[in-house]
C-alpha positions as CSV (number, residue, x, y, z in Angstrom):
1,M,4.3,-20.1,24.2
2,S,4.1,-23.9,23.2
3,T,1.4,-24.8,20.2
4,S,2.0,-28.6,20.4
5,P,1.6,-31.3,23.0
6,T,5.0,-32.8,24.3
7,L,5.6,-35.9,22.9
8,P,6.3,-38.8,24.8
9,P,9.5,-40.8,26.1
10,G,11.4,-42.8,23.6
11,P,12.1,-42.1,20.0
12,P,10.4,-39.1,18.2
13,S,8.0,-40.0,15.6
14,F,8.4,-39.5,12.0
15,E,6.3,-38.5,9.6
16,K,7.0,-41.8,6.9
17,R,8.8,-45.0,8.6
18,L,12.5,-45.7,7.8
19,P,13.0,-48.5,6.0
20,L,13.4,-51.7,8.1
21,A,17.2,-51.9,7.8
22,L,17.9,-48.7,8.7
23,A,15.3,-49.5,11.7
24,L,17.5,-52.6,12.8
25,M,20.6,-50.8,12.7
26,M,19.3,-47.7,14.6
27,L,18.4,-50.5,17.9
28,V,21.5,-52.3,17.5
29,L,22.9,-48.8,18.1
30,L,20.8,-48.1,21.0
31,A,21.4,-51.6,22.9
32,S,25.3,-51.1,22.4
33,Q,24.4,-47.8,23.8
34,Y,22.7,-48.4,27.0
35,L,25.1,-51.9,27.3
36,F,28.3,-49.8,26.9
37,K,27.8,-46.4,28.3
38,P,30.8,-43.7,27.2
39,A,32.0,-41.4,30.0
40,P,30.5,-37.8,29.9
41,G,32.8,-35.9,27.3
42,P,32.3,-33.2,25.2
43,K,29.0,-32.1,23.3
44,P,28.6,-33.7,19.9
45,A,29.6,-31.1,17.1
46,V,26.7,-29.0,15.8
47,T,26.3,-28.3,12.0
48,P,28.6,-25.3,10.7
49,K,25.9,-22.2,10.6
50,N,27.1,-20.5,7.1
51,D,27.2,-23.9,5.3
52,K,24.2,-24.5,4.0
53,A,25.2,-27.8,2.1
54,A,26.7,-29.1,5.3
55,S,23.7,-27.8,7.4
56,A,21.3,-30.0,5.4
57,Q,23.8,-33.4,6.0
58,V,22.4,-35.8,8.2
59,V,24.0,-35.9,11.5
60,Q,26.1,-39.2,11.6
61,K,26.4,-39.6,15.4
62,P,24.6,-42.3,18.2
63,T,22.5,-39.0,19.5
64,V,22.1,-35.8,19.1
65,A,20.6,-32.8,21.4
66,A,17.5,-30.8,20.5
67,V,18.8,-27.3,20.6
68,T,15.2,-25.8,21.8
69,G,15.3,-24.7,25.2
70,S,14.0,-27.9,26.3
71,A,16.1,-30.7,27.7
72,A,18.1,-32.8,25.1
73,A,16.6,-35.9,23.8
74,E,18.5,-38.8,22.3
75,Q,17.2,-39.8,18.9
76,P,18.4,-42.2,16.5
77,V,21.1,-41.8,14.5
78,G,20.6,-39.8,10.8
79,T,18.2,-37.8,12.4
80,V,17.6,-34.3,13.3
81,S,14.5,-33.2,15.1
82,A,13.1,-31.5,18.6
83,S,11.1,-33.6,21.0
84,A,8.4,-30.7,21.6
85,A,7.2,-27.6,20.0
86,T,8.8,-24.1,21.2
87,D,8.6,-20.5,20.3
88,I,12.2,-18.3,19.3
89,Q,11.5,-14.4,19.7
90,V,14.2,-12.7,18.0
91,D,14.2,-8.7,18.9
92,T,15.8,-5.8,17.2
93,D,15.2,-1.7,17.5
94,L,12.7,-2.1,14.8
95,Y,11.1,-5.8,15.2
96,H,9.8,-8.1,17.4
97,I,9.3,-11.5,15.8
98,V,8.1,-14.7,17.2
99,F,9.2,-18.0,14.8
100,S,8.0,-21.6,15.7
101,N,9.9,-24.8,15.5
102,K,7.1,-26.6,14.2
103,G,7.5,-26.1,10.5
104,A,10.1,-23.4,11.0
105,V,8.2,-20.8,10.2
106,V,7.1,-16.9,11.7
107,K,4.1,-16.7,13.8
108,S,4.4,-12.9,14.0
109,W,6.2,-9.8,12.8
110,V,5.6,-6.8,14.6
111,L,7.2,-3.4,13.6
112,K,8.1,-1.7,16.6
113,K,8.0,1.9,15.0
114,F,4.8,2.4,13.7
115,Q,1.4,1.2,15.0
116,D,-2.0,0.1,13.6
117,D,-5.2,2.7,13.7
118,E,-6.0,1.3,17.3
119,G,-2.5,2.5,18.5
120,K,-1.0,-1.1,18.5
121,P,2.5,-1.8,17.1
122,L,1.8,-3.0,13.4
123,Q,1.5,-6.5,12.9
124,L,2.5,-7.2,9.4
125,I,0.8,-11.3,9.7
126,D,-2.6,-11.9,9.5
127,T,-2.4,-13.9,12.5
128,E,-6.1,-15.6,12.0
129,A,-5.5,-16.6,8.6
130,I,-2.5,-18.7,10.0
131,N,-4.0,-20.4,13.7
132,P,-6.6,-23.0,14.3
133,P,-10.3,-22.0,14.4
134,S,-11.0,-20.3,17.7
135,K,-13.2,-17.7,19.6
136,L,-11.6,-15.3,17.5
137,N,-12.5,-16.5,14.2
138,P,-15.0,-19.4,14.4
139,G,-16.0,-19.3,10.6
140,V,-12.2,-20.3,9.5
141,N,-12.1,-24.1,8.7
142,F,-8.8,-23.7,7.2
143,V,-5.2,-22.6,8.0
144,L,-3.3,-20.9,5.5
145,P,0.6,-22.0,5.8
146,A,2.6,-19.6,8.2
147,P,5.3,-17.0,6.6
148,F,8.6,-19.0,5.5
149,S,6.1,-22.3,4.9
150,I,7.4,-24.2,2.0
151,D,5.8,-24.8,-1.1
152,L,8.0,-27.7,-3.4
153,N,6.6,-26.6,-6.5
154,G,4.9,-30.5,-6.9
155,Q,7.6,-32.3,-5.1
156,N,7.5,-34.5,-2.0
157,L,9.8,-35.3,1.4
158,P,9.3,-38.3,3.4
159,F,7.8,-35.8,5.6
160,D,5.7,-32.7,5.6
161,P,8.2,-29.9,6.2
162,N,5.8,-27.6,7.4
163,T,4.5,-28.9,10.3
164,V,7.7,-31.5,11.7
165,L,9.7,-30.3,14.7
166,Y,12.9,-28.4,13.8
167,Q,15.7,-28.1,16.3
168,S,16.9,-24.6,16.3
169,K,19.8,-23.0,17.5
170,V,20.2,-19.4,18.3
171,S,23.3,-17.2,17.7
172,N,24.7,-14.0,17.5
173,G,23.1,-12.3,20.4
174,G,19.8,-13.5,19.8
175,L,19.8,-12.0,16.1
176,T,20.4,-15.6,14.3
177,V,18.1,-18.2,14.0
178,E,18.7,-21.5,12.5
179,F,16.6,-24.3,12.1
180,D,17.3,-28.3,11.0
181,Y,15.5,-31.3,10.6
182,S,16.0,-34.6,9.0
183,D,15.0,-38.1,8.6
184,G,18.1,-39.5,7.6
185,R,17.1,-39.9,4.2
186,A,16.0,-35.8,3.6
187,S,16.8,-32.8,5.4
188,V,15.6,-29.0,5.4
189,H,17.7,-26.3,6.6
190,K,16.7,-22.8,7.3
191,S,18.6,-19.8,8.5
192,F,17.7,-15.9,9.4
193,A,19.8,-13.5,9.8
194,F,18.9,-10.1,11.7
195,E,20.8,-7.1,12.2
196,R,20.2,-4.6,15.5
197,N,18.9,-1.2,13.6
198,S,18.4,-2.4,9.9
199,Y,15.0,-3.5,8.1
200,L,17.1,-6.2,5.9
201,S,17.8,-9.8,6.8
202,E,19.6,-12.4,5.2
203,I,17.4,-15.6,4.6
204,K,18.7,-18.7,3.6
205,S,17.4,-22.1,3.1
206,S,17.8,-25.3,1.7
207,A,16.1,-28.9,0.8
208,L,17.5,-32.0,0.2
209,E,16.7,-35.3,-0.5
210,N,19.3,-38.4,-0.8
211,G,22.1,-35.3,-1.1
212,M,20.1,-34.2,-4.3
213,P,18.8,-30.2,-4.2
214,I,14.5,-29.5,-4.5
215,P,14.0,-26.8,-5.4
216,E,11.3,-24.9,-2.7
217,F,9.5,-21.6,-2.4
218,L,9.0,-19.5,1.0
219,M,5.7,-18.4,1.4
220,W,4.3,-15.6,3.0
221,R,0.0,-16.2,2.6
222,G,-3.0,-14.6,3.7
223,G,-1.9,-11.1,2.8
224,F,0.7,-8.8,4.1
225,G,0.7,-5.2,5.7
226,D,-2.1,-3.3,7.9
227,S,-5.2,-5.7,8.0
228,K,-6.9,-2.9,10.2
229,I,-7.5,-0.3,7.5
230,Q,-10.4,0.0,5.3
231,N,-10.4,-2.6,2.4
232,A,-7.0,-3.6,3.1
233,A,-7.0,-6.7,0.8
234,A,-7.6,-4.4,-2.0
235,V,-4.4,-2.2,-1.3
236,E,-2.2,-5.6,-1.1
237,H,-0.3,-6.7,-4.2
238,T,2.7,-9.1,-5.3
239,T,5.5,-6.8,-7.1
240,H,8.9,-7.5,-8.8
241,Y,10.8,-5.2,-11.1
242,D,12.0,-6.5,-14.1
243,A,15.7,-5.5,-14.6
244,G,15.5,-6.4,-18.7
245,A,12.1,-4.6,-19.4
246,S,13.1,-1.4,-16.8
247,K,9.2,-2.3,-15.6
248,L,7.8,-2.4,-12.1
249,I,4.9,-5.3,-12.5
250,T,2.4,-5.6,-9.8
251,K,-0.1,-8.6,-9.7
252,T,-3.6,-9.4,-7.6
253,P,-5.3,-12.1,-6.0
254,K,-7.6,-11.8,-9.6
255,D,-4.3,-13.0,-11.6
256,A,-4.2,-16.5,-10.1
257,K,-7.9,-17.1,-9.5
258,N,-7.2,-20.1,-11.6
259,G,-4.4,-21.0,-9.6
260,P,-1.1,-19.7,-8.5
261,V,0.9,-18.0,-11.5
262,T,4.6,-18.0,-11.3
263,D,7.1,-15.2,-12.5
264,S,10.5,-15.6,-12.9
265,G,13.6,-13.7,-14.5
266,N,16.2,-10.9,-14.0
267,F,14.4,-9.7,-11.0
268,T,16.1,-6.7,-8.8
269,F,13.4,-7.6,-5.8
270,G,10.3,-9.3,-5.9
271,G,7.6,-9.8,-2.5
272,L,4.6,-8.3,-1.5
273,E,3.4,-4.6,-0.8
274,D,0.3,-2.8,0.3
275,T,0.1,1.2,0.6
276,F,2.9,2.0,3.1
277,F,4.6,-1.5,3.8
278,A,6.5,-4.0,1.7
279,A,8.1,-7.1,2.2
280,V,10.8,-7.9,-0.5
281,A,13.5,-10.2,-1.3
282,L,16.6,-8.9,-2.9
283,P,18.8,-11.9,-4.9
284,A,22.4,-11.4,-5.2
285,K,23.6,-9.8,-8.5
286,D,22.6,-12.0,-11.7
287,E,21.1,-14.4,-9.3
288,Q,17.5,-15.3,-11.1
289,L,14.2,-14.8,-8.6
290,E,10.7,-16.4,-9.0
291,V,7.9,-14.8,-7.8
292,R,4.7,-16.8,-7.2
293,T,1.3,-14.9,-6.7
294,Y,-1.4,-17.1,-4.3
295,S,-5.0,-16.0,-4.0
296,D,-6.1,-16.8,-0.6
297,S,-10.6,-16.4,0.1
298,L,-10.6,-15.3,3.9
299,K,-13.1,-13.6,5.7
300,P,-12.3,-10.4,7.3
301,P,-13.1,-9.4,10.7
302,G,-17.1,-8.3,10.9
303,K,-17.4,-9.4,7.3
304,D,-19.8,-11.7,6.1
305,K,-18.5,-12.7,2.6
306,D,-14.8,-14.0,1.9
307,V,-12.6,-11.7,0.3
308,A,-9.3,-12.6,-1.9
309,Y,-6.1,-11.7,0.0
310,V,-2.8,-12.2,-1.8
311,G,0.2,-14.4,-1.0
312,A,3.9,-14.7,-2.4
313,G,6.2,-17.4,-2.9
314,L,9.9,-16.5,-3.5
315,S,12.6,-18.9,-4.7
316,T,16.4,-18.3,-5.8
317,G,16.9,-22.0,-7.5
318,P,17.7,-25.3,-5.6
319,Q,18.8,-23.1,-2.4
320,N,17.4,-20.0,-1.4
321,N,19.7,-17.0,-0.4
322,F,18.4,-13.4,-0.6
323,T,18.5,-9.9,1.1
324,F,15.3,-9.5,2.6
325,F,13.5,-6.0,3.3
326,V,10.4,-5.7,5.6
327,G,9.4,-1.9,6.1
328,P,8.1,1.1,5.6
329,K,8.3,2.5,1.4
330,D,10.3,5.5,2.9
331,V,11.8,6.6,-0.4
332,D,14.9,7.7,0.9
333,M,15.4,4.4,2.5
334,L,14.8,2.5,0.0
335,T,16.7,4.3,-2.5
336,K,19.7,3.5,0.1
337,V,19.0,-0.1,-0.1
338,N,18.3,-0.3,-3.7
339,P,18.4,2.5,-6.4
340,K,15.6,0.6,-8.4
341,L,13.7,-0.6,-4.9
342,G,12.6,3.3,-4.7
343,L,10.3,2.6,-7.6
344,I,8.2,0.5,-5.3
345,V,6.5,3.7,-4.1
346,D,4.1,4.6,-7.5
347,W,3.6,8.3,-7.8
348,G,1.0,7.7,-10.5
349,F,0.4,9.5,-13.6
350,F,1.4,13.0,-12.4
351,G,4.7,12.2,-11.1
352,V,6.6,14.5,-12.6
353,I,4.4,16.7,-10.0
354,A,4.0,14.7,-7.3
355,K,7.2,13.9,-6.3
356,P,8.4,16.9,-6.2
357,L,5.7,18.3,-4.0
358,F,6.5,15.5,-1.3
359,L,9.7,16.6,-1.7
360,W,8.7,20.2,-1.0
361,L,5.9,19.0,1.6
362,N,8.4,17.5,3.4
363,W,11.2,20.2,3.3
364,V,8.5,22.6,5.0
365,H,7.9,20.1,7.5
366,D,11.3,19.6,8.6
367,H,12.3,23.6,8.3
368,W,9.2,25.0,8.8
369,T,6.2,23.9,10.6
370,N,6.8,20.2,12.0
371,N,3.7,19.7,11.5
372,Y,2.3,18.1,8.0
373,G,-1.1,19.5,8.6
374,W,0.5,23.1,8.6
375,A,2.7,22.1,6.1
376,I,-0.1,21.6,3.6
377,I,-1.6,24.8,4.2
378,L,1.7,26.5,3.7
379,V,2.2,24.5,0.5
380,T,-1.5,25.5,-0.5
381,L,-1.1,29.1,0.3
382,I,1.9,29.4,-2.2
383,I,0.9,27.4,-5.1
384,N,-1.8,29.7,-4.9
385,L,-0.3,32.3,-4.8
386,A,2.1,31.5,-7.9
387,L,-1.4,30.8,-9.4
388,F,-2.6,34.7,-8.5
389,P,-1.9,36.2,-12.2
390,L,-3.7,33.7,-13.8
391,R,-6.9,34.2,-11.5
392,F,-6.2,37.8,-12.3
393,S,-6.3,37.3,-15.9
394,S,-9.2,35.2,-15.6
395,L,-11.2,37.5,-13.4
396,K,-10.4,40.2,-16.0
397,S,-11.9,38.0,-18.8
398,A,-15.1,37.6,-17.3
399,R,-15.5,41.3,-16.5
400,K,-15.2,41.5,-20.5
401,M,-17.7,39.0,-20.8
402,Q,-20.2,41.0,-18.1
403,K,-19.3,44.4,-20.3
404,L,-20.6,42.0,-23.7
405,Q,-24.1,40.6,-22.2
406,P,-26.2,43.2,-23.5
407,E,-24.7,42.3,-27.2
408,I,-24.9,38.6,-26.3
409,K,-28.4,38.8,-25.3
410,K,-29.2,40.6,-29.0
411,I,-27.4,37.4,-30.4
412,N,-29.2,34.7,-28.9
413,D,-32.8,36.4,-29.2
414,K,-31.9,36.8,-32.6
415,Y,-31.7,33.0,-32.9
416,K,-34.2,32.5,-30.0
417,G,-36.5,29.4,-30.0
418,I,-34.1,27.1,-32.9
419,S,-32.8,23.8,-31.9
420,M,-29.4,22.1,-31.4
421,S,-29.6,20.2,-34.6
422,D,-30.8,23.7,-36.8
423,P,-27.9,25.1,-39.1
424,R,-28.8,28.3,-37.8
425,K,-26.9,27.4,-34.5
426,T,-23.6,27.3,-35.9
427,E,-24.5,30.7,-37.4
428,Q,-24.9,31.8,-33.8
429,N,-22.0,30.3,-32.2
430,Q,-20.1,31.8,-35.0
431,E,-21.7,35.4,-34.5
432,V,-20.4,35.1,-30.8
433,M,-17.1,34.1,-30.9
434,A,-16.3,37.0,-33.6
435,L,-18.0,39.2,-31.0
436,Y,-15.4,37.8,-28.2
437,K,-12.7,38.2,-30.7
438,K,-13.8,41.9,-31.3
439,E,-13.4,42.7,-27.6
440,G,-10.7,40.3,-27.0
441,V,-12.0,38.0,-24.7
442,N,-11.2,34.3,-23.9
443,P,-14.4,32.3,-23.5
444,V,-12.6,29.8,-21.4
445,G,-10.5,32.2,-19.6
446,G,-12.4,31.8,-16.5
447,C,-11.7,28.1,-16.4
448,L,-7.5,28.2,-16.8
449,P,-7.1,28.2,-12.7
450,L,-9.3,25.3,-12.0
451,I,-7.6,23.2,-15.0
452,I,-4.1,24.1,-13.5
453,Q,-4.7,23.2,-9.9
454,L,-6.4,19.4,-11.2
455,P,-2.9,17.9,-11.3
456,F,-1.9,20.0,-8.0
457,F,-4.9,18.1,-6.5
458,Y,-3.9,14.8,-8.3
459,A,-0.4,15.3,-6.7
460,F,-1.6,15.7,-3.4
461,Y,-4.0,12.9,-3.5
462,R,-1.2,10.5,-4.5
463,V,0.9,12.1,-1.8
464,L,-1.1,11.6,1.0
465,N,-2.2,8.1,0.1
466,I,1.4,6.6,-0.5
467,A,3.6,8.9,1.5
468,I,4.6,6.9,4.9
469,E,5.6,9.9,6.2
470,L,1.8,11.2,6.1
471,R,0.5,7.9,7.5
472,H,-1.1,8.8,11.1
473,A,0.3,12.7,11.0
474,P,-2.1,14.7,13.0
475,W,-3.6,18.0,12.9
476,L,-5.8,19.9,15.4
477,W,-8.5,17.3,15.8
478,V,-7.3,15.3,13.1
479,V,-5.4,12.6,13.9
480,D,-4.3,11.1,10.4
481,L,-4.3,13.3,7.4
482,S,-4.0,10.4,5.3
483,S,-7.5,9.1,6.2
484,P,-10.8,10.3,6.7
485,E,-11.8,12.2,9.8
486,S,-12.2,10.0,12.8
487,L,-15.1,12.3,14.1
488,P,-18.5,11.1,13.8
489,I,-19.4,14.5,11.7
490,H,-16.7,15.1,9.6
491,L,-16.1,19.0,10.1
492,L,-13.4,19.7,7.4
493,P,-15.6,18.8,4.6
494,L,-18.5,20.4,5.7
495,I,-16.8,23.6,6.3
496,L,-15.2,23.1,2.7
497,V,-18.9,23.3,1.5
498,G,-19.7,26.9,3.2
499,T,-16.5,28.3,1.4
500,Q,-17.3,26.5,-1.8
501,F,-21.3,28.5,-1.7
502,L,-19.4,31.7,-0.5
503,S,-16.4,31.5,-3.3
504,Q,-19.1,30.7,-6.2
505,K,-21.1,33.5,-5.1
506,M,-18.4,36.1,-5.1
507,T,-17.0,35.1,-8.7
508,P,-18.7,36.2,-11.7
509,A,-20.5,34.2,-13.8
510,A,-20.8,35.9,-16.9
511,G,-22.6,34.4,-19.6
512,V,-24.5,32.1,-17.9
513,D,-28.6,32.4,-17.7
514,P,-29.7,32.5,-14.6
515,S,-31.8,29.1,-14.4
516,Q,-28.7,27.8,-15.1
517,Q,-26.7,30.1,-12.5
518,K,-29.5,28.3,-9.9
519,M,-28.5,25.0,-10.6
520,M,-24.7,25.7,-10.3
521,M,-25.4,26.2,-6.6
522,F,-26.0,22.9,-6.2
523,M,-22.4,22.3,-7.1
524,P,-21.0,23.0,-3.5
525,L,-22.5,20.1,-2.3
526,M,-21.3,17.8,-5.2
527,F,-18.3,18.5,-3.6
528,G,-19.2,17.8,-0.1
529,F,-20.3,14.7,-1.5
530,M,-17.0,13.7,-3.1
531,F,-14.5,14.8,-0.4
532,Y,-16.6,13.7,2.8
533,S,-15.1,10.2,3.4
534,A,-11.5,11.4,0.9
535,S,-8.5,11.9,3.2
536,A,-8.2,14.8,5.9
537,G,-5.1,16.1,4.1
538,L,-6.8,16.3,0.6
539,V,-9.7,18.3,2.0
540,L,-7.4,20.3,3.9
541,Y,-5.5,21.2,0.7
542,W,-8.8,22.2,-1.4
543,L,-10.2,24.3,1.9
544,T,-7.1,26.0,2.0
545,G,-7.4,27.2,-1.6
546,N,-11.0,28.4,-1.6
547,L,-10.2,30.1,1.6
548,V,-7.3,31.9,-0.6
549,G,-9.4,32.5,-3.3
550,I,-12.1,34.2,-1.3
551,A,-9.4,37.1,0.2
552,Q,-8.2,37.1,-3.3
553,Q,-11.5,37.7,-4.9
554,L,-12.4,40.1,-2.1
555,M,-8.9,42.4,-3.0
556,I,-9.8,42.3,-6.3
557,N,-13.5,43.4,-5.8
558,R,-12.0,46.3,-3.8
559,F,-9.7,47.5,-6.5
560,M,-11.7,46.6,-9.4
561,P,-14.9,47.1,-9.5
562,S,-17.2,45.6,-11.8
563,L,-17.3,47.2,-15.5
564,A,-21.1,48.8,-16.0
565,P,-22.3,46.8,-19.1
566,T,-22.4,48.5,-22.7
567,P,-26.0,49.6,-23.1
568,A,-27.8,47.8,-25.6
569,P,-28.5,48.7,-29.4
570,A,-31.7,50.5,-29.9
571,A,-32.5,47.9,-32.3
572,A,-32.5,45.4,-29.8
573,V,-35.0,46.8,-28.1
574,T,-37.4,47.7,-30.7
575,A,-37.8,44.4,-32.1
576,P,-39.6,42.7,-29.1
577,V,-41.3,45.8,-28.0
578,T,-43.8,46.1,-30.5
579,K,-46.8,43.8,-28.6
580,A,-47.2,44.0,-25.5
581,P,-45.8,47.5,-24.3
582,V,-48.4,49.1,-27.1
583,R,-51.3,48.3,-25.0
584,K,-49.9,49.3,-22.0
585,T,-49.7,53.1,-22.6
586,T,-53.1,52.9,-24.3
587,K,-54.7,51.5,-21.0
588,K,-52.7,54.6,-19.4
């Protein structure tokens, strides 16, 4: 679908006039062609598609035919352009891409095997940011350059390479698209070569003026990835892997708030990413890569304030030539492309647990459950069974503390009323610890199972937030385990609160003051508040742990009844009895 009006008949217009001598020469050639029409013959030779330098040279023919799907148009010598704007569509098993010959840019890049939260094929480009103002985006008063627009890094050409009409050529069964433009003095060439069933493509570009190459960046602006998710701009970054420093580096729009910032070096890859998808360039071996980070202020749909979105520019020097990966952040797929590319999946601080946990979860899904929700439940069950000895040891410690409560109360009554700053408070603590040591009680034993579960909790959090396999993974009424429930009322967090109350009620709370015990009953509500907007898979993990804990507690309570508390020593009774009890007996 054309986005620009058809040019009037006659020679095409240029952004800048050619020198007068060249114009006169063109008029002479055109006049001679009109007076001496040649016999019909073969079409003029086209630019070789695989030679970047040759494709950028001026065509030395009296006329050239524009290969745009429209009728051929005669043009002055030394020029290459199209007479009208047109779209070129590329379809592979994985992509549907729409190019425009106006600027030789991409207007749409859709991943066929993935959907957004509305169930539509996933569009990776913010189409509203690159389109003119319309009813869809009336507040937009500017247009960002579309993906693969050129940033000349402060230099200029006689024309704007992002608005002129390029001559296009499609080959290789519709999988290769080439664009050329020349005004007789300067020229630009771009080529995009795709494969039928691969997320990899080969991209080349060059800009020449008077035969000299002009370095340029190929840009992707206005954000990248799934723009329909909540707070999309916050999870989009530029990224590159510095092979020299063996380090993955990410940057946000904040890094470019004062203008674009450029990183260059021996980078294995560089480009854009969001939580689940990436668009990165992989230069040839030993070739330098420059990654430029942009900050673009845009107003997200339904929002009143502008938000900073990240953009990227990529360059491999005077002539761009790199492999381009655009697709899901699937660990196996990425490592097959390049072992270092798998590092773009960030497993976080507890990666030593998170990555094996993901592999385990994936294995359970593939071999046992065929559903990630049931896989989470089964893996959580196995983890809790493995931690049962610790839970049992913790409970035994709690039971011993219950038995010691009269002794502990005696010590507390002895130091009743003293402030925390009183030196005698230290003596009180020392007496309590001496009692614990004498009876073989570990006062923090009850916290040990919870402490050990925290790394697994964080690991599940990372897996659910970054594993593409769990994106839009359903379970019962949950449509996406990596996001909060879509129901108006989130059921899993409410069930979790109920199980947390029950678990807390069943678990011995030795050594806790009754008033403190009442305060602790508010903890389940705090858990509900914390988990209400968490991903459904994370809530399912914690809820399953609660249910397993309740079952274990019931079994322990049945086969290991509570110990009778040790009778309070006589001294502990006589000390406080000297006042009120005497009066009660005399009344009788």
